[in-house]
C-alpha positions as CSV (number, residue, x, y, z in Angstrom):
1,X,-2.9,-17.8,-28.1
2,X,0.8,-17.5,-27.2
3,X,2.8,-15.2,-25.1
4,X,1.3,-12.1,-26.7
5,X,-2.1,-12.8,-24.9
6,X,-0.3,-12.8,-21.6
7,X,0.1,-9.0,-21.8
8,X,-3.6,-8.2,-22.1
9,X,-3.5,-6.8,-25.7
10,X,-0.3,-4.8,-25.3
11,X,-1.0,-3.4,-21.8
12,X,1.7,-4.3,-19.4
13,X,0.4,-6.4,-16.4
14,X,2.1,-4.1,-13.9
15,X,0.2,-1.1,-15.2
16,X,-3.1,-3.0,-14.8
17,X,-2.1,-4.0,-11.3
18,X,-1.2,-0.4,-10.3
19,X,-4.5,0.8,-11.9
20,X,-6.5,-1.8,-10.0
21,X,-4.8,-0.8,-6.7
22,X,-5.1,3.0,-7.3
23,X,-8.8,3.0,-7.9
24,X,-9.9,1.8,-4.4
25,X,-7.2,4.0,-2.9
26,X,-8.5,7.1,-4.6
27,X,-12.0,6.3,-3.5
28,X,-10.8,5.8,0.1
29,X,-9.0,9.1,0.0
30,X,-12.1,10.9,-1.3
31,X,-14.3,9.4,1.4
32,X,-11.9,9.8,4.3
33,X,-10.1,13.0,3.3
34,X,-10.5,15.9,5.7
35,X,-11.1,19.2,4.1
36,X,-9.5,21.6,6.6
37,X,-11.3,24.7,5.3
38,X,-14.6,22.8,4.6
39,X,-14.6,24.2,1.1
40,X,-15.7,21.1,-0.6
41,X,-19.2,20.0,0.3
42,X,-18.7,16.7,-1.6
43,X,-16.3,15.6,1.2
44,X,-19.0,16.0,3.8
45,X,-21.6,14.3,1.7
46,X,-19.3,11.3,1.3
47,X,-18.6,11.2,5.0
48,X,-22.3,11.2,5.7
49,X,-23.1,8.7,3.0
50,X,-20.5,6.2,4.3
51,X,-20.8,7.0,8.0
52,X,-17.1,7.9,8.2
53,X,-15.2,10.6,10.1
54,X,-12.5,12.6,8.2
55,X,-8.9,11.6,9.0
56,X,-6.3,14.1,9.7
57,X,-2.6,13.9,8.8
58,X,-1.6,12.1,12.0
59,X,-4.3,9.5,11.4
60,X,-3.1,8.9,7.9
61,X,0.5,8.4,9.1
62,X,-0.7,5.9,11.7
63,X,-2.7,4.0,9.0
64,X,0.3,3.9,6.6
65,X,2.6,2.9,9.4
66,X,0.4,0.0,10.6
67,X,-0.3,-1.1,7.0
68,X,3.4,-1.2,6.2
69,X,4.4,-3.0,9.4
70,X,4.1,-6.4,7.8
71,X,6.5,-5.4,5.0
72,X,9.0,-4.0,7.5
73,X,8.8,-7.1,9.7
74,X,9.4,-9.3,6.7
75,X,12.4,-7.3,5.6
76,X,13.9,-7.5,9.1
77,X,13.4,-11.3,9.1
78,X,15.2,-11.5,5.8
79,X,18.1,-9.4,7.2
80,X,18.4,-11.7,10.2
81,X,18.2,-14.8,8.1
82,X,21.0,-13.5,5.8
83,X,23.2,-12.6,8.8
84,X,22.7,-16.1,10.2
85,X,23.5,-17.8,6.9
86,X,26.7,-15.7,6.6
87,X,27.7,-16.6,10.1
88,X,27.1,-20.3,9.4
89,X,29.3,-20.1,6.3
90,X,32.1,-18.4,8.2
91,X,32.0,-21.1,10.9
92,X,32.0,-23.9,8.3
93,X,35.0,-22.5,6.5
94,X,37.1,-22.2,9.6
């Protein structure tokens, strides 16, 4: 039971994580996808089963934008902190 068990029998942990994240995402897309030509009856059945309304492209962009807001805000915070540290270093050296 050494380091070799940490990789789940040869499967890289990153692949497992991506797989675990992709599953629910694919299910969400299937349930909320809007079939513009109403070709696929399964989409309507899933909407009825889950009581959802299909999302259009604009709605998906809004969802992605709101979901990624925390990441963007955190990166902006890091940028400001780096700039402040650099400024402090310059004032200390002078």
